[in-house]
PLY file of the C-alpha trace (Angstrom):
ply
format ascii 1.0
element vertex 713
property float x
property float y
property float z
element edge 712
property int vertex1
property int vertex2
end_header
14.87 20.92 19.39
11.83 22.93 18.33
11.10 20.35 15.64
11.18 17.53 18.20
8.85 19.44 20.54
6.40 19.84 17.67
6.61 16.10 17.00
5.84 15.36 20.65
2.88 17.73 20.47
1.61 15.93 17.37
1.80 12.54 19.09
-0.08 13.74 22.16
-2.66 15.56 20.05
-3.21 12.42 17.97
-3.83 10.43 21.15
-6.36 12.98 22.40
-8.13 13.01 19.03
-8.44 9.23 18.94
-9.80 9.25 22.50
-12.45 11.72 21.38
-13.33 9.54 18.37
-14.12 6.40 20.39
-17.00 6.25 22.95
-16.43 8.82 25.67
-18.28 10.92 28.23
-19.07 13.47 25.50
-20.30 11.09 22.79
-21.28 7.71 24.18
-20.99 5.92 20.82
-18.05 7.89 19.44
-17.52 10.17 16.42
-16.49 8.32 13.23
-15.47 11.48 11.37
-12.79 12.23 13.96
-11.54 8.68 13.57
-10.77 9.47 9.92
-8.32 12.25 10.87
-7.12 11.33 14.37
-3.92 9.66 13.14
-2.79 12.52 10.89
-0.56 14.11 13.58
0.97 10.73 14.44
1.70 9.99 10.79
3.35 13.38 10.37
5.44 12.98 13.52
6.79 9.57 12.48
7.53 10.75 8.93
9.71 13.50 10.37
11.52 11.23 12.80
15.28 11.03 12.42
15.90 7.67 14.07
14.26 4.47 15.22
14.48 5.64 18.83
12.54 8.76 17.99
9.86 6.83 16.08
9.50 4.37 18.96
9.14 7.17 21.51
6.59 9.16 19.50
4.37 6.15 18.79
4.56 4.98 22.40
3.59 8.44 23.56
0.52 8.48 21.32
-0.59 5.02 22.46
0.02 5.93 26.10
-2.10 9.08 25.69
-4.97 7.10 24.18
-4.88 4.50 26.92
-4.76 6.93 29.84
-7.44 9.27 28.48
-9.89 6.60 27.29
-9.37 3.76 29.79
-8.81 5.82 32.93
-11.66 3.91 34.58
-9.27 0.96 35.03
-8.06 2.93 38.04
-11.38 2.11 39.76
-10.51 -1.57 39.95
-10.87 -2.35 43.63
-7.62 -2.21 45.58
-5.60 -2.68 42.43
-6.57 0.19 40.20
-3.27 2.06 39.96
-1.37 -1.10 39.13
-4.03 -2.29 36.63
-4.04 1.06 34.85
-0.29 1.64 35.02
0.84 -1.85 34.03
-1.60 -2.06 31.13
-0.62 1.44 29.96
3.11 0.66 29.91
2.60 -2.68 28.20
0.34 -1.16 25.56
2.73 1.74 24.97
5.62 -0.67 24.40
3.63 -2.67 21.86
2.62 0.55 20.10
6.23 1.71 19.95
7.16 -1.48 18.11
4.50 -0.66 15.53
6.16 2.72 15.03
9.47 0.99 14.39
8.03 -1.04 11.54
6.45 1.99 9.94
9.68 3.97 10.26
11.57 1.05 8.70
10.11 1.93 5.31
11.25 5.53 5.68
14.73 4.53 6.79
15.24 2.34 3.72
14.62 5.28 1.40
17.84 6.60 -0.07
18.68 10.20 -0.69
18.04 9.59 -4.38
14.52 8.31 -3.59
13.73 11.40 -1.55
15.10 13.73 -4.20
13.06 11.99 -6.89
9.89 12.40 -4.88
10.60 16.04 -4.12
11.24 16.60 -7.81
7.97 14.93 -8.72
9.51 12.05 -10.68
8.55 9.35 -8.14
4.84 8.68 -8.59
4.43 5.91 -5.99
6.06 7.26 -2.82
2.84 8.53 -1.26
0.90 5.37 -2.07
3.63 3.09 -0.70
3.89 5.01 2.57
0.14 5.17 3.08
-0.48 1.48 2.44
2.52 0.57 4.59
1.19 2.70 7.45
-2.27 1.10 7.16
-0.73 -2.38 7.22
1.40 -1.54 10.26
-1.50 -0.01 12.15
-3.75 -2.97 11.35
-1.07 -5.37 12.58
-0.61 -3.27 15.71
-4.32 -3.28 16.63
-4.49 -7.03 16.02
-1.51 -7.71 18.28
-2.93 -5.32 20.88
-6.32 -7.06 20.82
-5.35 -10.74 20.88
-3.43 -13.18 23.02
-3.28 -13.57 26.77
-2.29 -9.91 27.15
-4.89 -8.66 24.67
-6.93 -5.55 25.42
-8.97 -4.33 22.39
-9.93 -0.98 23.90
-8.68 2.34 22.49
-8.76 0.96 18.94
-9.65 2.99 15.88
-12.33 0.56 14.70
-14.34 1.50 17.81
-14.87 4.95 16.29
-16.75 3.43 13.33
-19.63 2.00 15.42
-22.22 4.57 14.34
-21.53 4.01 10.62
-23.49 0.76 10.34
-23.28 0.64 6.55
-19.48 0.61 6.75
-19.16 -1.85 9.63
-21.08 -4.57 7.74
-17.81 -5.56 6.07
-16.80 -7.14 9.39
-18.33 -10.46 8.34
-15.63 -10.66 5.65
-12.52 -9.07 7.14
-13.41 -8.79 10.81
-12.82 -5.44 12.46
-9.34 -5.43 10.94
-10.75 -4.38 7.58
-12.25 -1.32 9.26
-8.94 -0.56 10.96
-7.14 -0.77 7.61
-9.69 1.48 5.89
-9.64 4.16 8.59
-5.85 4.17 8.95
-5.40 4.32 5.17
-7.73 7.31 5.04
-5.72 8.98 7.80
-2.48 8.37 5.89
-3.89 9.80 2.66
-5.15 12.88 4.51
-1.74 13.31 6.18
0.01 13.12 2.82
-2.32 15.82 1.52
-1.56 18.09 4.48
2.20 17.61 4.09
2.04 18.26 0.35
0.19 21.54 0.66
2.43 22.73 3.48
5.67 21.77 1.77
5.36 22.17 -1.97
2.54 24.50 -2.83
4.87 26.93 -4.52
7.08 24.25 -6.05
7.35 23.80 -9.79
6.71 20.07 -9.26
3.53 20.64 -7.26
1.26 19.57 -10.12
2.93 16.15 -10.53
2.77 15.53 -6.77
-0.86 16.60 -6.79
-1.63 13.99 -9.44
0.01 11.36 -7.26
-2.10 12.52 -4.31
-5.27 12.24 -6.36
-4.38 8.66 -7.24
-3.81 7.93 -3.56
-7.14 9.43 -2.47
-8.98 7.29 -5.02
-7.93 4.13 -3.16
-9.69 4.73 0.21
-12.58 6.40 -1.64
-13.07 3.27 -3.76
-12.86 1.01 -0.69
-15.41 3.16 1.14
-17.73 2.90 -1.84
-17.45 -0.89 -1.90
-18.17 -1.09 1.82
-21.12 1.24 1.41
-22.71 -0.85 -1.32
-22.09 -4.12 0.48
-23.19 -2.70 3.84
-26.41 -1.18 2.51
-27.61 -4.54 1.25
-26.75 -6.46 4.43
-28.07 -3.78 6.76
-31.44 -3.38 5.03
-31.98 -7.09 4.33
-30.61 -9.11 7.28
-32.90 -12.09 6.61
-35.76 -13.59 8.58
-35.40 -15.35 11.94
-36.14 -19.07 12.01
-37.12 -19.16 15.69
-37.52 -16.98 18.79
-36.24 -17.56 22.32
-38.18 -15.89 25.13
-35.38 -14.67 27.38
-35.36 -12.81 30.69
-32.34 -10.51 31.08
-31.70 -9.25 34.60
-29.56 -6.19 35.43
-29.50 -6.14 39.23
-26.94 -3.28 39.47
-25.20 -4.68 42.53
-21.41 -4.69 42.87
-20.52 -8.13 44.34
-17.50 -6.56 46.08
-19.70 -4.18 48.00
-23.00 -6.05 48.37
-23.83 -9.10 50.45
-24.76 -12.17 48.40
-28.14 -12.55 50.12
-29.14 -9.00 49.18
-27.95 -9.52 45.59
-29.99 -12.71 45.27
-33.06 -11.03 46.79
-32.96 -8.14 44.31
-32.21 -10.43 41.36
-35.06 -12.81 42.20
-37.56 -9.96 42.48
-36.52 -8.54 39.12
-36.79 -12.00 37.55
-40.30 -12.52 38.91
-41.44 -9.18 37.49
-40.05 -10.00 34.05
-41.72 -13.43 34.07
-45.04 -11.82 34.92
-44.52 -9.48 31.99
-44.13 -12.47 29.71
-47.23 -14.15 31.13
-49.23 -11.00 30.42
-48.20 -11.40 26.77
-49.23 -15.09 26.83
-45.61 -16.19 26.48
-43.48 -18.62 28.46
-39.84 -18.02 29.31
-37.31 -20.33 27.69
-34.18 -18.99 29.45
-33.21 -16.67 32.29
-29.84 -14.89 32.29
-28.14 -13.56 35.41
-24.92 -11.63 35.12
-21.35 -12.57 35.93
-20.33 -12.92 39.57
-23.76 -13.35 41.22
-22.90 -16.52 43.17
-19.90 -16.49 45.49
-19.81 -20.15 46.60
-17.85 -22.47 44.35
-19.32 -25.24 42.17
-19.46 -28.17 42.17
-20.04 -28.75 45.86
-22.33 -25.82 46.60
-25.51 -27.36 45.20
-26.61 -28.33 48.69
-25.86 -24.87 50.03
-28.13 -23.16 47.49
-30.92 -25.63 48.19
-31.30 -23.87 51.55
-30.00 -20.40 50.74
-31.40 -17.77 50.89
-33.48 -18.72 53.87
-36.77 -17.15 52.71
-36.72 -18.98 49.36
-33.72 -20.93 48.27
-32.17 -20.46 44.87
-32.97 -24.03 43.77
-36.61 -23.69 44.84
-36.97 -20.38 43.03
-35.61 -21.83 39.77
-37.85 -24.90 40.09
-40.94 -22.72 40.60
-40.19 -20.78 37.41
-39.79 -23.99 35.41
-37.07 -22.32 33.32
-33.36 -23.04 32.77
-30.96 -20.47 34.27
-27.47 -19.24 33.39
-25.84 -17.64 36.45
-22.37 -16.21 36.88
-20.32 -17.83 39.64
-17.06 -19.55 40.59
-15.96 -23.13 40.03
-13.27 -25.12 41.78
-11.41 -26.95 39.04
-8.82 -28.40 41.43
-9.51 -27.85 45.12
-6.25 -29.46 46.20
-4.16 -26.99 44.20
-6.62 -24.12 44.77
-7.31 -23.74 41.05
-10.54 -21.82 40.49
-12.24 -20.36 37.43
-14.78 -17.70 36.55
-17.78 -19.56 35.17
-21.32 -19.58 33.86
-23.32 -22.01 36.03
-26.14 -23.91 34.28
-29.31 -24.89 36.15
-32.05 -26.96 34.52
-35.77 -26.19 34.69
-36.13 -28.25 37.89
-33.54 -26.28 39.82
-30.70 -28.81 39.51
-27.09 -27.91 38.88
-26.24 -29.22 35.38
-22.73 -28.05 34.54
-20.69 -24.96 33.71
-18.54 -23.14 31.18
-15.35 -21.50 32.45
-13.95 -18.27 31.10
-10.97 -18.87 28.83
-9.79 -15.30 28.15
-8.93 -13.71 31.50
-8.32 -10.01 32.09
-4.56 -9.48 32.55
-3.50 -7.87 35.85
-7.09 -8.18 37.11
-8.31 -11.78 36.91
-4.85 -13.23 36.64
-1.26 -12.05 37.03
1.07 -12.82 34.12
4.14 -14.87 35.13
2.66 -15.39 38.60
4.54 -18.72 38.79
7.77 -16.73 39.04
8.91 -16.43 42.68
9.80 -12.75 42.36
6.44 -11.82 40.78
4.64 -13.84 43.41
6.52 -11.98 46.17
5.68 -8.60 44.63
1.98 -9.39 44.31
1.53 -11.16 47.65
3.75 -9.10 49.94
4.33 -5.72 48.28
1.12 -5.01 46.38
-0.85 -7.34 48.67
-3.27 -8.26 45.93
-2.70 -11.99 45.71
-1.09 -13.77 42.81
-3.38 -16.81 42.65
-6.31 -15.35 40.71
-8.33 -17.51 38.34
-7.26 -20.11 35.84
-8.50 -20.17 32.22
-11.19 -22.67 31.30
-10.37 -25.97 29.69
-13.17 -26.54 27.13
-15.68 -24.80 24.88
-19.20 -25.65 26.02
-22.42 -25.58 23.97
-25.66 -25.36 25.94
-28.91 -26.70 24.48
-32.43 -26.04 25.78
-35.94 -26.87 24.52
-38.24 -24.10 23.28
-41.61 -24.20 24.97
-43.33 -22.56 22.03
-42.26 -25.40 19.71
-42.66 -28.40 21.98
-45.82 -29.61 20.22
-44.52 -29.07 16.71
-43.83 -32.12 14.59
-40.44 -32.64 13.06
-40.42 -31.84 9.32
-40.15 -34.97 7.19
-37.01 -33.73 5.46
-34.98 -33.44 8.69
-32.28 -36.05 9.19
-33.05 -37.92 5.98
-30.61 -39.30 3.48
-30.49 -37.93 -0.04
-31.44 -41.31 -1.52
-33.94 -43.95 -0.42
-35.69 -47.08 -1.66
-39.37 -47.84 -1.11
-39.88 -51.48 -2.01
-42.84 -53.86 -1.93
-42.55 -57.51 -1.00
-43.28 -60.36 -3.41
-46.97 -60.12 -2.66
-47.01 -56.44 -3.48
-47.34 -55.28 0.11
-45.40 -52.34 1.56
-43.13 -52.41 4.59
-44.95 -50.70 7.46
-41.70 -49.53 9.08
-40.69 -47.77 5.87
-44.16 -46.33 5.41
-44.06 -44.96 8.96
-41.02 -42.85 8.07
-43.13 -41.07 5.49
-45.93 -40.41 7.95
-44.01 -39.06 10.93
-40.39 -38.11 11.44
-39.13 -39.39 14.78
-35.90 -37.41 14.53
-35.32 -34.43 16.79
-36.84 -31.20 15.55
-34.08 -28.58 15.42
-36.67 -25.81 15.52
-37.79 -27.05 18.93
-34.36 -26.56 20.50
-31.96 -23.68 20.93
-28.18 -24.08 21.09
-26.11 -21.24 22.51
-22.76 -20.39 24.07
-21.92 -18.00 26.90
-18.77 -15.90 26.44
-18.05 -14.32 29.82
-17.25 -10.64 30.31
-14.80 -9.30 27.73
-14.55 -12.67 25.97
-17.21 -11.23 23.66
-14.42 -9.01 22.27
-12.00 -11.83 21.38
-12.39 -13.62 18.09
-10.11 -16.48 19.11
-12.62 -17.53 21.77
-15.88 -16.63 20.06
-14.93 -18.28 16.78
-14.42 -21.58 18.58
-17.73 -21.15 20.40
-19.57 -20.34 17.19
-18.06 -23.25 15.28
-19.16 -25.63 18.04
-22.74 -25.12 16.80
-23.85 -21.95 18.58
-26.97 -20.27 17.19
-26.50 -17.15 19.32
-24.14 -15.69 21.92
-25.48 -15.17 25.46
-22.88 -13.01 27.16
-22.81 -12.40 30.94
-20.72 -9.49 32.25
-19.87 -7.59 35.41
-18.45 -4.09 34.82
-19.98 -2.55 37.94
-16.53 -1.97 39.46
-15.77 0.66 36.78
-18.24 3.11 38.39
-18.70 4.93 35.08
-21.05 4.55 32.08
-18.12 5.21 29.70
-16.63 1.80 30.47
-20.01 0.13 29.89
-20.52 1.76 26.49
-16.96 1.08 25.37
-17.36 -2.59 26.24
-20.66 -2.71 24.39
-19.21 -1.11 21.25
-16.28 -3.53 21.08
-18.61 -6.50 21.62
-21.25 -5.35 19.12
-19.02 -6.24 16.16
-19.33 -9.87 17.21
-22.93 -10.01 15.97
-21.95 -8.68 12.53
-18.85 -10.85 12.19
-20.85 -14.07 12.60
-24.27 -12.79 11.44
-25.85 -14.02 14.64
-27.70 -12.53 17.59
-25.75 -11.31 20.60
-27.47 -10.98 23.98
-25.60 -9.14 26.74
-26.69 -9.54 30.36
-24.64 -7.18 32.50
-24.59 -6.48 36.21
-24.74 -2.71 35.77
-25.09 -2.40 31.98
-25.02 -1.98 29.14
-27.45 -4.91 28.71
-28.80 -5.26 25.18
-29.96 -7.54 22.38
-27.97 -6.94 19.17
-29.19 -8.24 15.82
-26.90 -9.67 13.10
-26.76 -6.33 11.28
-25.69 -4.47 14.43
-29.07 -2.97 15.31
-30.11 -2.79 18.96
-33.39 -4.65 19.45
-33.72 -3.98 23.21
-31.55 -2.49 25.94
-31.29 -1.37 29.58
-29.48 1.85 30.48
-26.25 1.54 32.48
-26.41 1.62 36.27
-30.16 1.07 36.42
-31.82 -1.72 38.39
-34.14 -3.39 35.94
-34.98 -6.51 33.93
-36.51 -7.15 30.53
-38.25 -10.06 28.84
-37.31 -10.22 25.17
-38.33 -12.52 22.37
-34.83 -12.97 20.96
-34.77 -13.69 17.21
-32.54 -16.54 16.07
-31.36 -16.62 12.46
-30.29 -19.52 10.30
-26.66 -20.45 10.71
-24.72 -19.45 7.61
-20.99 -19.36 8.39
-19.48 -16.10 7.21
-16.08 -15.65 5.57
-14.76 -14.46 8.90
-16.23 -17.46 10.74
-14.47 -19.83 8.33
-11.10 -18.10 7.93
-10.86 -16.08 11.13
-8.30 -13.27 11.40
-6.83 -13.92 7.95
-6.90 -10.21 7.05
-4.78 -9.10 10.01
-2.49 -12.11 9.69
-1.98 -11.27 6.01
-0.97 -7.75 6.98
1.59 -9.13 9.43
2.92 -11.54 6.80
3.32 -8.74 4.24
5.19 -6.59 6.74
7.57 -9.35 7.77
8.14 -10.43 4.18
8.80 -6.86 3.03
11.28 -6.18 5.83
13.03 -9.51 5.26
13.32 -9.04 1.51
14.60 -5.51 1.93
17.21 -6.64 4.45
18.20 -9.49 2.17
18.54 -7.08 -0.73
20.79 -4.84 1.34
22.88 -7.81 2.40
23.48 -9.13 -1.11
23.62 -5.78 -2.87
26.15 -5.58 -5.75
28.07 -2.81 -4.00
28.79 -5.10 -1.04
29.52 -8.21 -3.10
31.73 -6.41 -5.66
35.33 -7.64 -5.60
37.69 -4.65 -5.19
39.38 -5.29 -8.56
39.95 -1.61 -8.96
42.03 0.51 -6.71
41.88 4.14 -5.88
44.48 6.03 -7.92
46.25 9.17 -7.00
46.79 11.24 -10.13
49.10 14.16 -10.16
48.41 16.53 -13.04
50.95 19.21 -13.58
49.79 22.22 -15.54
50.74 25.83 -16.02
48.90 28.87 -14.92
48.46 31.88 -17.13
51.77 33.30 -16.06
53.60 30.14 -17.07
54.23 28.93 -13.54
53.76 25.14 -13.16
51.40 23.72 -10.51
50.27 20.25 -9.37
46.81 18.86 -8.69
46.59 15.63 -6.72
43.33 13.86 -7.51
41.84 10.59 -6.39
39.76 8.38 -8.61
38.97 4.75 -9.22
40.30 2.72 -12.08
38.07 0.10 -13.57
40.88 -2.07 -14.82
44.65 -2.52 -14.50
46.85 0.43 -13.61
47.66 2.98 -16.26
51.09 2.87 -17.75
53.19 5.89 -18.51
52.55 6.86 -22.08
55.00 8.64 -24.30
54.42 12.31 -24.28
53.73 12.30 -27.97
50.77 9.91 -27.50
49.11 11.74 -24.64
45.71 13.12 -25.56
44.71 16.71 -25.44
47.78 18.15 -27.29
47.76 20.49 -30.21
50.66 21.37 -32.46
50.41 24.97 -31.39
51.70 23.96 -27.95
48.46 24.93 -26.26
47.03 22.34 -23.88
43.49 21.19 -24.66
42.30 18.82 -21.96
40.57 15.66 -23.05
37.21 14.47 -21.68
39.01 12.02 -19.38
41.14 14.80 -17.94
38.07 17.02 -17.50
36.38 14.25 -15.50
39.47 13.76 -13.37
39.79 17.48 -12.71
36.23 17.54 -11.41
37.17 15.15 -8.62
38.16 16.64 -5.25
41.87 16.94 -4.62
43.35 14.90 -1.75
46.76 14.71 -0.17
48.92 11.57 -0.21
52.24 10.70 1.38
53.86 9.25 -1.72
52.35 11.53 -4.37
53.08 15.11 -5.11
51.74 17.69 -2.70
49.39 20.23 -4.06
50.80 23.72 -4.32
48.77 26.87 -4.19
48.74 29.42 -6.95
49.24 32.56 -5.01
51.35 34.81 -7.13
53.10 34.60 -10.44
56.55 34.62 -8.84
56.08 31.51 -6.57
57.90 28.33 -7.64
56.83 24.75 -7.34
57.13 23.38 -3.79
59.55 20.67 -2.74
58.31 17.12 -3.38
56.31 17.88 -6.55
57.16 16.48 -9.95
59.57 18.62 -11.89
58.49 19.86 -15.25
60.94 20.94 -17.86
59.86 23.80 -19.99
60.37 23.36 -23.66
60.67 26.32 -25.87
58.28 26.44 -28.73
58.19 28.23 -31.98
57.45 31.88 -31.59
54.10 33.02 -32.78
53.56 35.82 -35.19
52.71 38.19 -32.34
56.12 37.57 -30.74
54.98 35.45 -27.78
56.34 31.96 -27.11
54.08 29.04 -26.44
55.14 26.85 -23.59
53.98 23.22 -23.69
53.62 21.70 -20.23
54.64 18.14 -19.70
52.06 16.07 -17.84
53.28 13.33 -15.59
50.99 10.80 -13.96
52.03 8.94 -10.91
49.83 6.19 -9.56
49.38 4.51 -6.26
47.19 1.66 -5.11
45.50 2.44 -1.87
42.87 -0.30 -1.68
39.11 0.04 -2.00
37.49 1.73 0.93
0 1
1 2
2 3
3 4
4 5
5 6
6 7
7 8
8 9
9 10
10 11
11 12
12 13
13 14
14 15
15 16
16 17
17 18
18 19
19 20
20 21
21 22
22 23
23 24
24 25
25 26
26 27
27 28
28 29
29 30
30 31
31 32
32 33
33 34
34 35
35 36
36 37
37 38
38 39
39 40
40 41
41 42
42 43
43 44
44 45
45 46
46 47
47 48
48 49
49 50
50 51
51 52
52 53
53 54
54 55
55 56
56 57
57 58
58 59
59 60
60 61
61 62
62 63
63 64
64 65
65 66
66 67
67 68
68 69
69 70
70 71
71 72
72 73
73 74
74 75
75 76
76 77
77 78
78 79
79 80
80 81
81 82
82 83
83 84
84 85
85 86
86 87
87 88
88 89
89 90
90 91
91 92
92 93
93 94
94 95
95 96
96 97
97 98
98 99
99 100
100 101
101 102
102 103
103 104
104 105
105 106
106 107
107 108
108 109
109 110
110 111
111 112
112 113
113 114
114 115
115 116
116 117
117 118
118 119
119 120
120 121
121 122
122 123
123 124
124 125
125 126
126 127
127 128
128 129
129 130
130 131
131 132
132 133
133 134
134 135
135 136
136 137
137 138
138 139
139 140
140 141
141 142
142 143
143 144
144 145
145 146
146 147
147 148
148 149
149 150
150 151
151 152
152 153
153 154
154 155
155 156
156 157
157 158
158 159
159 160
160 161
161 162
162 163
163 164
164 165
165 166
166 167
167 168
168 169
169 170
170 171
171 172
172 173
173 174
174 175
175 176
176 177
177 178
178 179
179 180
180 181
181 182
182 183
183 184
184 185
185 186
186 187
187 188
188 189
189 190
190 191
191 192
192 193
193 194
194 195
195 196
196 197
197 198
198 199
199 200
200 201
201 202
202 203
203 204
204 205
205 206
206 207
207 208
208 209
209 210
210 211
211 212
212 213
213 214
214 215
215 216
216 217
217 218
218 219
219 220
220 221
221 222
222 223
223 224
224 225
225 226
226 227
227 228
228 229
229 230
230 231
231 232
232 233
233 234
234 235
235 236
236 237
237 238
238 239
239 240
240 241
241 242
242 243
243 244
244 245
245 246
246 247
247 248
248 249
249 250
250 251
251 252
252 253
253 254
254 255
255 256
256 257
257 258
258 259
259 260
260 261
261 262
262 263
263 264
264 265
265 266
266 267
267 268
268 269
269 270
270 271
271 272
272 273
273 274
274 275
275 276
276 277
277 278
278 279
279 280
280 281
281 282
282 283
283 284
284 285
285 286
286 287
287 288
288 289
289 290
290 291
291 292
292 293
293 294
294 295
295 296
296 297
297 298
298 299
299 300
300 301
301 302
302 303
303 304
304 305
305 306
306 307
307 308
308 309
309 310
310 311
311 312
312 313
313 314
314 315
315 316
316 317
317 318
318 319
319 320
320 321
321 322
322 323
323 324
324 325
325 326
326 327
327 328
328 329
329 330
330 331
331 332
332 333
333 334
334 335
335 336
336 337
337 338
338 339
339 340
340 341
341 342
342 343
343 344
344 345
345 346
346 347
347 348
348 349
349 350
350 351
351 352
352 353
353 354
354 355
355 356
356 357
357 358
358 359
359 360
360 361
361 362
362 363
363 364
364 365
365 366
366 367
367 368
368 369
369 370
370 371
371 372
372 373
373 374
374 375
375 376
376 377
377 378
378 379
379 380
380 381
381 382
382 383
383 384
384 385
385 386
386 387
387 388
388 389
389 390
390 391
391 392
392 393
393 394
394 395
395 396
396 397
397 398
398 399
399 400
400 401
401 402
402 403
403 404
404 405
405 406
406 407
407 408
408 409
409 410
410 411
411 412
412 413
413 414
414 415
415 416
416 417
417 418
418 419
419 420
420 421
421 422
422 423
423 424
424 425
425 426
426 427
427 428
428 429
429 430
430 431
431 432
432 433
433 434
434 435
435 436
436 437
437 438
438 439
439 440
440 441
441 442
442 443
443 444
444 445
445 446
446 447
447 448
448 449
449 450
450 451
451 452
452 453
453 454
454 455
455 456
456 457
457 458
458 459
459 460
460 461
461 462
462 463
463 464
464 465
465 466
466 467
467 468
468 469
469 470
470 471
471 472
472 473
473 474
474 475
475 476
476 477
477 478
478 479
479 480
480 481
481 482
482 483
483 484
484 485
485 486
486 487
487 488
488 489
489 490
490 491
491 492
492 493
493 494
494 495
495 496
496 497
497 498
498 499
499 500
500 501
501 502
502 503
503 504
504 505
505 506
506 507
507 508
508 509
509 510
510 511
511 512
512 513
513 514
514 515
515 516
516 517
517 518
518 519
519 520
520 521
521 522
522 523
523 524
524 525
525 526
526 527
527 528
528 529
529 530
530 531
531 532
532 533
533 534
534 535
535 536
536 537
537 538
538 539
539 540
540 541
541 542
542 543
543 544
544 545
545 546
546 547
547 548
548 549
549 550
550 551
551 552
552 553
553 554
554 555
555 556
556 557
557 558
558 559
559 560
560 561
561 562
562 563
563 564
564 565
565 566
566 567
567 568
568 569
569 570
570 571
571 572
572 573
573 574
574 575
575 576
576 577
577 578
578 579
579 580
580 581
581 582
582 583
583 584
584 585
585 586
586 587
587 588
588 589
589 590
590 591
591 592
592 593
593 594
594 595
595 596
596 597
597 598
598 599
599 600
600 601
601 602
602 603
603 604
604 605
605 606
606 607
607 608
608 609
609 610
610 611
611 612
612 613
613 614
614 615
615 616
616 617
617 618
618 619
619 620
620 621
621 622
622 623
623 624
624 625
625 626
626 627
627 628
628 629
629 630
630 631
631 632
632 633
633 634
634 635
635 636
636 637
637 638
638 639
639 640
640 641
641 642
642 643
643 644
644 645
645 646
646 647
647 648
648 649
649 650
650 651
651 652
652 653
653 654
654 655
655 656
656 657
657 658
658 659
659 660
660 661
661 662
662 663
663 664
664 665
665 666
666 667
667 668
668 669
669 670
670 671
671 672
672 673
673 674
674 675
675 676
676 677
677 678
678 679
679 680
680 681
681 682
682 683
683 684
684 685
685 686
686 687
687 688
688 689
689 690
690 691
691 692
692 693
693 694
694 695
695 696
696 697
697 698
698 699
699 700
700 701
701 702
702 703
703 704
704 705
705 706
706 707
707 708
708 709
709 710
710 711
711 712
């Protein structure tokens, strides 16, 4: 019981440590060094588990602790906080418990012989196998936790690495899953070291286990070194931008649930005007204006006419037209008015104040923007009548949209002659030696579109900037940068803003592109391809900034091409290993062996020192046909002196434990010299031998073997 209580303490402590490692109220960008040791108690607790149930419980408890202590701000979700926090916590804890089951599976497959070999120091791979297996399981767990319709990539160990920019550069190859693997492997190696020094410091095999530990530690150390070298180069030399986009980012700091739309628009317009004036003072023209998620409450299409007259003092359409700049504004769209299907969208206005289209959010927040299984009648009843939240919610978007705008700074630039040209051409003269004017014109001026004069971008909405499945599709559609719009004002705490920012910041490194975040209440920022912050606005401040956003040449990274291959490989290895192990157990020779041999009851009758005969009933297995009764003269172990010398076969049989049988002789106890053989045992006739010189007679016992087939157990 005390051992189990200690395991529970380890799980809870591990959860608290991981919460301290990721962005929190104490350290807004987290503490990477704590992330390297936060999983040690969890690893120890699972290694000491005695069953799958125990491993599931301990892992679930750790995950639940992390979720409740790091994402407590989910409870501030308006009118639905307790359910949003509680439902997400239970779902996350269940997923985490399944991860614990897979890790414990490796431990459960270890036989007693394997454990004894490791304790004796003869197994030189046990530590390495466990550590790599744990890292694979934890990587798979964070991937499953962070993807899919129920994905929520908060409370993950890779968040703790944010401040180590040289290490996080590897994200463009492996995604954040490589960081998860590296940190969890380091935790496992550290946990093995702790267990070794606590368990075997005084053992005679300590030195051999220490050598194994040193080999294990070299693995994460080598991986860290590789990441450091690779990261140093990419962080210090990110490349040169090919163009700049003058962008106005507005952080109006108004909760749409608590503020009237007219007031929100008034504040947002004033902030935009100030930022535009700032640009004009620098002799620059704005190319794009970003307003955050959820600014407009009336649904598009159909509300264009409404915003031509609203607000009354200066309508939205008139304001945009006067700026002469395209706008991205967060609002709602009615995808199907008849069926009341709506979506959370980014509304696009052109430079003349005309509605031009939208992109709808595809990754919705579970239990907040949509209710899973809301089509079910029971779930619909619970949400509509019991919780009284409403089960309709939003619907995911139906297409990935690429927006394209002209750059005012490049509108007078000529298109380079090499743009849009074929690799081979023919310049021919006619029969009179004259050139073709149309061909000559192509070598004077290129009429093709100048890519440097335009900017293509996509707009992941809210926490879509944390989901590779969405952003990879947006990037591969031709996006040169991500322009994210977010509303986290409902959280009421800067911790939520910083956590969201940290998770999203890896997006810039993964695709080596610029990420611009325009948030209602923060944390608004411009993040460069190497993860640096070029400009930002503090959370819960009412402000706006005009930034010349650098745009870099599109060079698809390994991650952009292959996606989550690293995490998927980890899942494949786990499934394959479990399957092969189960298959090996199923077709093991012990289970397929035909019971050709039978268990034999052997009754060996001997004499004690006083000459009294006794029986020993022993059970063994024969490897062939049953033994036949041999003549006494041919039985092994006899000497002419009459003294019994047991053979090696008899010694082996005597080492077996004695068992009782109904048809064989019952074992009698040697209590005193005067006791006789009990009823039911084989009778032994004493033969008189030749008297020795000292006057004593040697008595030669007769050994009788009776056999019985009992069937293989």
